[in-house]
N, CA, C and O of each residue as an XYZ file, in Angstrom:
476
protein
N       4.503      4.336     13.106
C       4.576      4.399     11.719
C       4.976      6.305     11.652
O       4.234      7.020     12.326
N       6.028      6.935     10.908
C       6.394      8.202      9.857
C       4.584      9.145     10.190
O       3.411      8.807     10.030
N       4.964      9.828     10.469
C       3.213     11.187     10.003
C       3.607     11.510      8.756
O       4.782     11.672      9.088
N       3.619     11.761      7.493
C       3.248     12.938      7.157
C       3.372     14.713      7.580
O       2.843     15.484      8.381
N       4.185     14.756      6.732
C       4.559     16.707      7.184
C       3.521     17.547      5.527
O       2.712     18.458      5.356
N       4.060     16.769      4.891
C       3.706     17.337      3.790
C       3.416     16.888      2.551
O       4.020     15.815      2.535
N       2.820     17.018      1.368
C       1.319     16.224      0.451
C       1.868     17.534     -0.010
O       2.109     18.530      0.671
N       2.066     17.296     -1.668
C       2.373     18.632     -3.128
C       1.719     18.044     -4.108
O       1.617     17.011     -3.448
N       0.962     17.662     -5.501
C       0.456     17.168     -5.712
C       0.773     17.824     -7.071
O      -0.322     17.847     -7.634
N       1.634     18.338     -7.851
C       2.266     18.528     -9.462
C       1.782     18.019    -10.581
O       1.921     16.939    -11.156
N       1.224     18.929    -10.776
C      -0.363     18.159    -12.559
C       0.126     18.001    -13.293
O      -0.078     16.962    -13.922
N       1.497     19.290    -13.881
C       2.089     18.808    -15.049
C       3.203     17.397    -15.787
O       3.445     16.815    -16.845
N       3.650     17.446    -14.074
C       4.263     16.297    -14.199
C       3.378     14.508    -13.813
O       3.523     13.321    -14.107
N       2.620     15.249    -13.129
C       1.924     13.168    -12.546
C       2.962     13.356    -11.859
O       4.110     13.294    -12.298
N       2.538     13.679    -10.366
C       4.102     13.514     -9.608
C       3.035     13.616     -7.882
O       2.011     14.292     -7.780
N       3.528     12.926     -6.957
C       1.974     13.548     -5.991
C       3.718     13.393     -4.512
O       4.125     12.484     -3.789
N       4.071     14.535     -4.721
C       5.401     14.645     -3.171
C       4.763     14.337     -1.835
O       4.037     15.115     -1.216
N       5.069     13.264     -1.500
C       5.169     13.278      0.387
C       6.504     13.035      1.148
O       7.319     12.112      1.166
N       6.356     14.696      2.004
C       7.285     13.687      2.961
C       6.395     13.885      4.664
O       5.404     14.390      5.192
N       8.031     12.795      5.035
C       7.204     12.290      6.544
C       8.439     12.995      7.006
O       9.446     13.500      6.510
N       7.657     12.712      8.718
C       7.945     13.696      9.709
C       9.496     12.245     10.280
O       9.877     12.073     11.438
N       9.897     11.670      9.330
C      11.527     11.107      9.627
C      12.264     11.017      8.879
O      13.174     10.194      8.980
N      12.103     12.064      7.565
C      13.013     12.612      6.719
C      12.794     11.859      4.725
O      13.343     12.073      3.645
N      11.796     11.056      5.189
C      11.582     10.900      4.606
C      11.234     10.986      2.831
O      10.108     11.482      2.880
N      11.367     10.904      2.179
C      10.220     12.331      0.481
C      10.168     11.064     -0.611
O      11.029     10.244     -0.929
N       9.070     11.219     -0.957
C       8.840      9.913     -2.222
C       8.155     10.795     -3.426
O       7.232     11.597     -3.282
N       8.757     10.490     -4.523
C       8.414     11.235     -5.571
C       7.131      9.899     -5.990
O       7.495      9.052     -6.805
N       5.693      9.790     -5.402
C       5.046      8.591     -6.616
C       4.342      9.206     -7.752
O       3.842     10.319     -7.585
N       4.206      8.384     -9.319
C       3.732      9.424    -10.009
C       2.446      8.789    -10.179
O       2.166      7.592    -10.107
N       1.500     10.074    -10.485
C       0.091      9.297    -10.676
C      -0.351      7.777    -11.083
O      -1.420      7.236    -10.795
N       1.146      7.016    -12.101
C      -0.026      6.022    -13.035
C       0.377      4.393    -11.621
O       0.101      3.212    -11.408
N       0.986      5.282    -11.207
C       2.071      4.132     -9.360
C       1.001      3.879     -8.856
O       0.516      2.760     -8.691
N       0.459      5.114     -8.516
C      -0.347      5.227     -6.848
C      -2.344      4.243     -7.777
O      -3.106      3.439     -7.241
N      -2.417      4.904     -9.255
C      -3.572      4.258     -9.934
C      -3.080      2.227     -9.703
O      -3.553      1.355     -8.974
N      -2.006      2.219    -10.688
C      -2.551      0.554    -10.206
C      -2.935      0.513     -9.427
O      -4.137      0.255     -9.352
N      -1.836      0.840     -7.828
C      -1.663      0.085     -7.006
C      -2.831      0.564     -6.199
O      -3.027     -0.005     -5.126
N      -3.401      1.250     -6.460
C      -4.930      1.710     -5.524
C      -5.328      0.827     -4.307
O      -5.567     -0.227     -4.896
N      -5.504      0.631     -3.288
C      -5.905     -0.312     -2.119
C      -7.603     -0.336     -2.491
O      -8.407     -0.901     -1.750
N      -8.046      0.447     -3.897
C      -9.353     -0.061     -3.545
C      -9.382     -1.272     -4.078
O      -8.731     -1.551     -5.085
N     -10.557     -2.571     -3.112
C     -11.229     -3.317     -3.610
C     -11.238     -4.256     -5.325
O     -10.912     -5.344     -5.800
N     -11.833     -2.974     -5.721
C     -11.786     -2.954     -7.606
C     -10.509     -3.310     -8.619
O     -10.346     -3.825     -9.726
N      -9.460     -2.539     -7.233
C      -8.091     -2.869     -8.204
C      -7.089     -4.282     -7.433
O      -6.078     -4.844     -7.856
N      -7.764     -4.467     -6.373
C      -6.625     -4.722     -4.885
C      -7.896     -7.362     -4.639
O      -7.795     -8.501     -4.184
N      -8.767     -6.356     -5.460
C     -10.254     -7.786     -4.509
C     -10.332     -7.620     -3.456
O      -9.969     -6.688     -2.738
N     -11.007     -8.874     -3.201
C     -12.175     -9.407     -1.826
C     -10.849    -10.132     -1.063
O     -11.103    -10.414      0.108
N      -9.035    -10.604     -1.648
C      -8.610    -11.712     -0.648
C      -7.338    -11.886     -1.178
O      -7.158    -11.146     -2.146
N      -6.383    -12.596     -0.900
C      -5.346    -12.788     -1.526
C      -5.348    -13.877     -3.275
O      -5.688    -15.038     -3.504
N      -4.730    -12.643     -4.264
C      -5.139    -13.518     -5.891
C      -5.281    -13.032     -6.218
O      -4.433    -12.614     -7.006
N      -6.704    -12.286     -6.093
C      -7.402    -11.962     -7.009
C      -6.962    -10.256     -7.018
O      -7.848     -9.418     -6.852
N      -5.699     -9.893     -7.200
C      -5.869     -8.265     -8.082
C      -5.679     -8.397     -9.231
O      -5.216     -9.337     -9.877
N      -6.253     -6.873     -9.671
C      -6.116     -6.597    -10.538
C      -5.018     -5.830    -11.045
O      -4.186     -5.046    -10.589
N      -5.479     -6.627    -12.783
C      -3.791     -6.274    -13.394
C      -4.495     -4.459    -13.999
O      -5.308     -4.569    -14.917
N      -4.255     -3.218    -13.608
C      -4.749     -2.238    -14.978
C      -3.509     -1.625    -15.458
O      -2.293     -1.488    -15.321
N      -4.974     -1.234    -16.351
C      -3.801     -1.176    -18.312
C      -4.611     -0.131    -18.683
O      -5.835     -0.087    -18.561
N      -3.839      0.762    -19.170
C      -4.029      1.833    -19.689
C      -4.221      2.903    -19.212
O      -5.110      3.727    -19.428
N      -2.784      2.917    -18.073
C      -3.288      3.789    -17.020
C      -2.264      4.743    -16.928
O      -2.094      5.333    -15.861
N      -1.313      5.051    -18.247
C      -0.012      5.629    -18.384
C      -0.007      7.254    -18.561
O       1.034      7.899    -18.681
N      -1.296      7.817    -18.562
C      -1.706      8.923    -18.684
C      -2.225      9.505    -17.510
O      -2.144     10.727    -17.389
N      -2.783      8.771    -16.561
C      -3.869      9.191    -15.955
C      -3.198     10.435    -14.642
O      -2.039     10.506    -14.232
N      -4.710     11.514    -14.130
C      -3.826     12.168    -13.037
C      -5.357     12.373    -12.259
O      -6.567     12.149    -12.300
N      -4.521     12.827    -11.720
C      -4.608     13.261    -10.357
C      -6.320     13.651    -10.105
O      -6.692     12.541     -9.725
N      -7.565     14.512    -10.080
C      -8.036     16.059     -9.814
C      -8.647     16.132     -8.982
O      -9.705     16.711     -9.232
N      -8.483     15.673     -7.562
C      -9.192     15.605     -6.711
C      -8.170     15.318     -5.103
O      -7.895     14.122     -5.006
N      -7.725     15.995     -4.163
C      -7.195     14.702     -3.000
C      -8.131     15.242     -1.996
O      -8.139     16.457     -1.793
N      -8.879     14.497     -1.381
C      -9.092     14.937     -0.069
C      -8.842     14.230      1.319
O      -8.292     13.129      1.311
N      -9.235     14.833      2.558
C      -8.898     14.023      4.159
C      -9.862     12.552      3.965
O     -10.895     12.327      3.334
N      -8.856     11.581      4.952
C     -10.020     10.807      4.999
C      -9.321     11.063      6.879
O      -8.281     10.677      7.412
N     -10.072     11.581      7.205
C      -9.703     11.852      8.950
C      -8.285     12.295      9.122
O      -7.924     13.254      8.441
N      -7.437     11.738      9.930
C      -6.745     11.681     10.208
C      -5.371     11.044      9.494
O      -4.229     11.503      9.453
N      -5.979      9.696      8.898
C      -5.453      8.608      8.510
C      -4.992      8.279      7.624
O      -4.131      7.414      7.461
N      -6.010      9.571      6.214
C      -5.268      8.944      4.822
C      -6.258     10.194      4.001
O      -6.863     11.124      4.533
N      -6.173      9.841      2.558
C      -6.140     10.311      1.805
C      -7.308      9.204      0.767
O      -7.195      8.028      0.423
N      -8.549     10.384      0.482
C      -8.563      9.386     -1.047
C      -8.540     10.235     -2.024
O      -8.833     11.412     -2.232
N      -7.880      8.832     -2.882
C      -7.498      9.599     -5.336
C      -8.415      9.717     -5.981
O      -9.174      8.757     -6.111
N      -8.650     10.825     -6.556
C     -10.214     11.534     -7.016
C      -9.146     11.274     -8.087
O      -8.148     11.980     -7.941
N      -9.106     10.146     -9.476
C      -7.740      9.787    -10.339
C      -9.392     10.924    -12.049
O     -10.622     10.886    -12.033
N      -8.342     11.715    -13.168
C      -8.730     11.570    -13.822
C     -10.002     10.426    -14.584
O     -11.186     10.612    -14.865
N      -9.172      9.328    -14.717
C      -9.992      8.712    -15.065
C     -10.845      8.013    -14.312
O     -10.952      6.794    -14.447
N     -11.807      8.962    -13.108
C     -13.332      8.114    -12.502
C     -12.702      7.894    -11.295
O     -13.014      8.610    -10.344
N     -11.658      6.809    -11.129
C     -11.561      5.698    -10.505
C     -11.633      7.107     -8.709
O     -10.776      7.978     -8.563
N     -12.051      7.033     -8.352
C     -12.221      7.209     -6.445
C     -11.945      6.567     -5.193
O     -11.527      7.195     -4.220
N     -12.242      4.929     -5.189
C     -12.979      4.442     -4.582
C     -11.599      4.113     -3.587
O     -11.716      3.195     -2.775
N     -10.090      4.989     -3.671
C      -8.912      4.403     -2.647
C      -8.825      5.308     -1.901
O      -8.730      6.519     -2.103
N      -8.872      4.436     -0.575
C      -8.279      5.608      0.644
C      -7.328      5.086      0.450
O      -7.297      3.856      0.422
N      -6.179      5.872      0.240
C      -4.898      6.039      1.292
C      -4.483      6.691      1.879
O      -4.225      7.888      1.750
N      -4.235      5.435      3.256
C      -3.626      5.395      4.420
C      -1.902      6.070      5.015
O      -0.794      5.667      4.658
N      -2.172      6.984      5.821
C      -0.353      7.046      5.101
C       0.702      6.078      5.097
O       1.690      6.134      4.365
N       0.385      4.938      6.180
C       0.651      3.826      6.505
C       1.397      3.531      4.691
O       2.533      3.757      4.275
N      -0.180      2.789      3.781
C      -0.224      2.009      2.859
C       1.247      3.180      1.684
O       2.176      2.646      1.079
N       0.980      4.715      1.708
C       1.690      4.843      1.008
C       3.058      5.492      0.910
O       3.629      6.006     -0.052
N       3.549      5.269      2.602
C       4.425      5.771      2.468
C       5.321      4.137      1.880
O       6.240      4.188      1.062
N       5.063      3.463      2.191
C       5.057      1.965      1.960
C       5.302      1.706      0.793
O       6.402      1.202      0.568
N       4.381      1.954     -0.340
C       3.940      2.530     -1.437
C       5.258      3.234     -2.176
O       5.592      3.126     -3.355
N       5.958      4.058     -1.012
C       7.148      5.037     -1.880
C       8.676      4.110     -1.099
O       9.852      4.296     -1.413
N       8.221      3.272     -0.198
C       9.818      2.550     -0.033
C       9.737      1.546     -0.872
O      10.828      1.365     -1.414
N       8.588      0.505     -1.364
C       8.947     -0.609     -2.173
C       8.768      0.665     -3.874
O       9.802      1.025     -4.437
N       8.520      0.748     -3.967
C       8.533      1.847     -5.381
C       9.436      0.804     -6.643
O       8.941      0.018     -7.451
N      10.558      1.077     -6.476
C      11.122      0.266     -7.367
C      10.346     -1.036     -7.417
O       9.695     -1.250     -8.440
N      10.332     -2.124     -6.229
C      10.872     -3.813     -6.463
C       8.964     -3.696     -6.692
O       8.663     -4.823     -7.087
N       7.468     -2.719     -6.595
C       6.460     -2.640     -7.227
C       6.306     -2.617     -8.701
O       5.564     -3.098     -9.557
N       7.292     -1.881     -8.618
C       6.579     -1.049    -10.394
C       7.636     -1.879    -11.061
O       7.442     -1.582    -12.240
N       8.978     -3.027    -11.047
C       9.025     -3.959    -11.716
C       8.305     -5.166    -11.666
O       8.373     -6.068    -12.500
N       7.308     -5.133    -10.204
C       6.576     -6.582    -10.530
C       5.562     -6.279    -10.882
O       4.833     -7.270    -10.923
N       4.797     -4.900    -11.348
C       4.011     -4.819    -12.039
C       4.327     -4.726    -13.651
O       3.299     -5.174    -14.159
N       5.390     -4.306    -14.899
C       6.302     -4.131    -15.320
C       6.130     -5.808    -15.834
O       5.905     -6.269    -16.953
N       6.285     -6.304    -14.852
C       6.893     -7.781    -15.162
C       5.312     -8.805    -15.548
O       5.074     -9.784    -16.254
N       4.605     -8.018    -14.742
C       2.502     -8.861    -15.058
C       2.421     -8.004    -15.481
O       1.709     -7.353    -14.717
N       2.760     -7.220    -16.562
C       2.227     -6.348    -17.793
C       2.905     -7.038    -19.343
O       2.372     -6.917    -20.447
N       4.316     -7.831    -19.021
C       4.832     -8.413    -19.672
C       4.220    -10.114    -20.185
O       4.189    -10.708    -21.263
N       3.724    -10.507    -18.546
C       3.374    -12.212    -18.781
C       2.082    -12.691    -18.968
O       1.719    -13.849    -19.174
N       1.065    -11.102    -18.818
C       0.019    -11.202    -19.676
C       0.057    -10.501    -20.946
O      -1.036    -10.132    -21.375
N       0.917    -10.284    -21.522
C       0.841     -9.975    -23.117
C       0.342     -8.827    -23.909
O       0.018     -8.622    -25.079
N       0.448     -7.796    -22.195
C       0.314     -6.359    -22.509
C       1.662     -5.248    -22.422
O       2.649     -5.894    -22.072
N       2.007     -3.759    -22.636
C       2.507     -3.833    -22.405
C       2.405     -1.911    -22.358
O       1.422     -1.447    -22.936
N       3.373     -0.907    -21.705
C       3.147      0.282    -21.586
C       2.589      1.175    -22.773
O       2.653      0.726    -23.917
N       2.241      1.973    -22.621
C       2.092      2.758    -23.478
C       2.875      3.907    -23.451
O       3.207      4.012    -22.270
N       3.474      5.048    -24.227
C       4.880      5.795    -24.167
C       3.568      6.939    -23.177
O       2.366      6.870    -23.434
N       4.045      7.735    -22.274
C       3.271      8.554    -21.385
C       3.538      9.799    -22.807
O       4.464     10.114    -23.554
N       1.945     10.245    -22.552
C       1.633     11.684    -23.894
C       2.032     13.293    -22.695
O       1.954     14.435    -23.147
């Protein structure tokens, strides 16, 4: 599994930029990271228990804390801070960003919800 070489938070554009030692480079929007938080609050405690996240269009990351040598904890400005993002999890979010985002948008539509235009 590749390891990160660089991590940059761009507050104004609300993007976490992550580079890995295999040359991979991902720009992960804060909203994307928030709705796919690995926390039990979002993912549930088992298969099929994922909780659809609504109203996260303008969320931003306030703080990034290292968790050992394998992960980070992201502190969002909506007070969510219980997700531990392993380097592998972030890598997979980056690799699968287009598909996962489309699945999220489809989930919103199925639930009769819509994203608001970020401000």
